C-alpha positions in Angstrom: 0.0 0.0 0.0 2.0 3.0 -1.2 0.8 6.1 0.6 -0.4 9.4 -0.9 -0.6 13.0 0.2 -2.8 14.6 -2.5 -5.2 13.8 -5.3 -2.5 13.4 -7.9 -0.4 11.0 -5.9 -3.5 9.0 -5.1 -4.5 8.8 -8.8 -1.0 7.6 -9.7 -1.2 4.8 -7.1 -4.5 3.7 -8.5 -3.2 3.9 -12.1 -0.4 1.6 -11.3 -2.8 -1.1 -10.1 -2.6 -0.9 -6.3 -5.9 -1.9 -4.6 -5.8 0.7 -1.9 -3.9 3.7 -0.5 -3.4 5.6 2.7 -3.3 9.4 3.3 -0.1 9.8 5.3 -0.2 12.5 7.9 3.6 12.9 7.6 3.4 13.3 3.9 0.4 15.7 4.0 2.0 17.9 6.6 5.2 17.9 4.6 3.6 18.6 1.2 0.9 21.0 2.4 2.8 23.0 5.1 6.5 21.9 4.8 6.2 21.2 8.5 7.0 18.1 10.6 4.5 15.4 11.5 3.9 16.7 15.1 0.2 17.5 14.8 0.8 21.0 13.5 -1.7 20.3 10.7 -5.3 20.6 11.7 -8.3 18.4 11.4 -9.9 20.7 8.9 -6.7 20.7 6.7 -6.5 17.0 6.8 -10.2 16.7 6.0 -9.9 19.1 3.0 -7.0 17.1 1.6 -8.8 13.8 2.1 -11.9 15.0 0.4 -9.9 16.0 -2.7 -7.9 12.8 -2.9 -10.9 10.5 -2.2 -12.7 12.2 -5.0 -9.9 11.6 -7.4 -9.9 7.7 -7.1 -12.2 4.8 -7.0 -9.9 2.6 -4.8 -10.4 2.6 -1.0 -8.4 5.2 0.9 -7.4 4.9 4.6 -7.1 8.3 6.3 -4.6 9.1 9.0 -6.8 10.6 11.8 -4.0 11.0 14.3 -5.3 11.0 17.9 -8.8 12.0 16.8 -8.1 15.7 17.5 -9.3 15.8 21.1 -11.3 13.7 23.5 -13.6 10.8 22.7 -16.3 13.1 21.4 -13.8 14.7 19.1 -12.9 11.2 17.9 -16.6 10.5 17.0 -16.8 13.8 15.0 -13.5 13.0 13.3 -14.7 9.6 12.2 -18.0 11.0 10.9 -16.1 13.7 9.0 -13.7 11.2 7.5 -16.6 9.0 6.4 -18.4 12.0 4.8 -15.1 12.9 2.9 -15.1 9.5 1.3 -12.5 7.5 3.3 -13.0 3.7 3.6 -11.2 3.6 6.9 -9.7 6.0 9.5 -6.7 5.4 11.7 -6.9 6.4 15.4 -3.8 6.1 17.6 -3.0 6.2 21.3 -0.3 8.8 21.3 -0.4 11.8 23.6 -1.1 14.9 21.7 0.7 16.5 20.0 1.5 13.2 18.3 4.7 12.5 16.3 5.7 10.2 13.4 5.8 6.7 14.8 9.5 6.2 13.8 10.8 9.3 15.5 11.8 9.9 19.1 10.1 11.9 21.8 6.6 10.5 21.5 4.4 9.4 24.4 1.2 7.5 24.8 -2.0 8.0 26.8 -3.1 5.5 29.4 -4.6 2.2 28.2 -8.0 3.3 29.4 -7.9 6.5 27.5 -6.6 4.7 24.4 -9.5 2.2 24.6 -12.0 5.0 25.0 -10.9 6.6 21.8 -11.3 3.3 19.9 -14.7 2.7 21.5 -15.8 6.2 20.4 -14.6 5.5 16.9 -16.4 2.2 16.7 -19.6 3.8 18.0 -19.3 6.4 15.3 -18.9 3.7 12.7 -21.9 1.8 14.1 -24.1 4.9 14.4 -24.0 5.5 10.7 -20.5 6.5 9.5 -20.0 3.1 8.0 -16.3 3.4 7.9 -13.6 0.9 9.0 -11.6 1.6 12.2 -7.8 1.1 12.1 -6.6 1.1 15.6 -2.9 2.0 16.2 -0.7 1.7 19.2 2.7 3.3 19.7 3.1 1.7 23.2 5.9 -0.6 22.3 8.4 2.3 22.3 7.4 3.4 25.8 6.2 0.3 27.6 7.4 -2.7 25.5 6.0 -4.9 22.9 3.8 -7.0 25.3 2.0 -3.9 26.4 1.4 -2.8 22.8 0.0 -6.3 22.0 -2.3 -6.1 25.0 -3.6 -2.8 23.8 -4.1 -4.1 20.3 -6.1 -7.1 21.8 -8.3 -4.6 23.7 -8.9 -2.6 20.6 -9.9 -5.7 18.7 -12.3 -6.7 21.5 -13.8 -3.2 21.3 -14.6 -3.7 17.7 -11.7 -2.3 15.7 -11.5 -3.7 12.2 -7.8 -3.4 11.5 -4.9 -3.5 14.0 -1.6 -1.7 13.8 1.2 -2.1 16.3 3.7 0.6 15.4 7.5 0.1 15.0 8.4 -3.5 15.8 12.2 -3.5 15.6 12.9 -6.9 14.1 11.5 -9.7 12.1 11.1 -11.6 15.4 9.0 -8.8 16.9 6.9 -8.7 13.8 6.3 -12.4 14.1 5.4 -12.0 17.8 2.8 -9.4 16.9 1.3 -11.5 14.2 1.2 -14.6 16.3 -0.3 -12.9 19.3 -3.0 -11.3 17.1 -3.6 -14.2 14.8 -7.0 -14.0 13.0 -7.0 -10.2 13.0 -6.5 -7.9 10.0 -3.0 -6.6 10.6 -1.0 -3.7 9.1 2.7 -3.2 9.1 4.3 0.2 8.5 7.5 0.3 6.5 9.6 3.5 6.7 12.9 3.6 4.9 15.4 4.3 7.6 12.8 3.7 10.3 12.7 1.1 13.1 10.9 -1.7 11.3 12.9 -3.9 8.9 11.8 -3.6 5.2 10.7 -7.2 4.8 9.4 -8.2 1.3 5.6 -8.2 1.1 5.5 -12.0 0.6 7.3 -12.5 3.9 5.0 -10.1 5.7 2.0 -12.0 4.3 3.5 -15.3 5.4 3.9 -13.9 8.9 0.2 -12.9 8.9 0.0 -9.3 7.9 -2.6 -8.3 5.4 -1.5 -4.7 4.6 2.0 -3.4 4.1 2.0 0.5 4.2 4.8 2.5 2.7 4.1 6.0 4.0 7.1 7.9 2.7 8.5 6.0 -0.3 6.7 8.1 -3.0 7.3 11.3 -1.1 11.0 10.6 -0.8 11.5 9.7 -4.4 9.5 12.7 -5.5 11.7 15.0 -3.4 14.8 13.5 -4.9 13.5 13.8 -8.5 12.4 17.4 -8.0 15.8 18.3 -6.4 17.7 16.7 -9.3 15.6 18.7 -11.8 16.2 21.9 -9.9 19.9 21.3 -9.8 19.9 20.9 -13.6 17.9 24.0 -14.2 20.0 26.1 -11.8 23.0 25.0 -13.9 21.4 26.3 -17.0 20.4 22.8 -18.3 17.1 21.1 -18.6 15.9 17.7 -17.2 16.2 15.1 -19.9 13.2 13.8 -21.7 13.7 10.4 -20.0 13.4 12.0 -16.6 10.0 13.5 -17.1 6.6 12.5 -18.5 5.3 14.1 -21.7 3.0 17.1 -21.8 0.4 14.8 -23.4 0.7 12.3 -20.5 0.2 15.0 -18.0 -2.9 16.3 -19.7 -4.3 12.8 -19.8 -3.5 12.2 -16.1 -5.4 15.2 -14.9 -8.3 14.6 -17.3 -8.1 17.1 -20.1 -9.3 14.6 -22.8 -12.4 13.7 -20.7 -13.0 17.3 -20.0 -12.8 18.4 -23.6 -15.1 15.5 -24.7 -17.7 16.6 -22.1 -17.4 20.2 -23.0 -18.2 19.4 -26.7 -21.3 17.6 -25.6 -22.6 20.8 -23.9 -21.3 23.3 -26.5 -23.9 25.9 -27.4 -25.3 25.6 -30.9 -25.4 28.7 -33.1 
């Protein structure tokens, strides 16, 4: 599951045959604000971004809903809003606000009771009409050990969460422990280049018992590198080679000019 940050990146993921995507909070904060993933971006900004990218694709999109942006009642509002925006699922985590990227240092988590209350509120919102899947995330392993994180994930499952995500196991053995302890659940692994979790091949993760492999920063990082290389060429008075860019025709097609022009002809006024 390559992750997206706007409508165009979501459309590219769909075009290349992936069955779902994830709106990464890190990537949205970086692309929209050029700021770190420390909950500086607001619920309204995330919702606006999500509405645009969900509208650009037909594949399911999971939305990063951070801590739910407040208490349990805020969580319910967040879930309802994400459902209305078109998300198929929303992720709620147990970090203490302001949250941080799961593979950075300095994060903290709320108590197990408060974490469970968030998930219960999210599940209630789902069952009261939002009709959206709940992805329950815990970052407790970094603070209290993997056993505590697994216990929290079990409690989230018992509360009705649809997908479970134990953030940042540090080895294949820890990934295996998570999968074994939560056998029968729909599990997600998060794979950040340079992060804490080893970049196991998708087939290996599947064999361990994971159903979703998320790559939150892969596309963002390669995009930054490609843009930086093009800028260096242009600053030197050169131009990016044709092999390093898509054609103008391909760009027009990607954003829908042919379909727009065809529709415009249909409604053209007759003299």
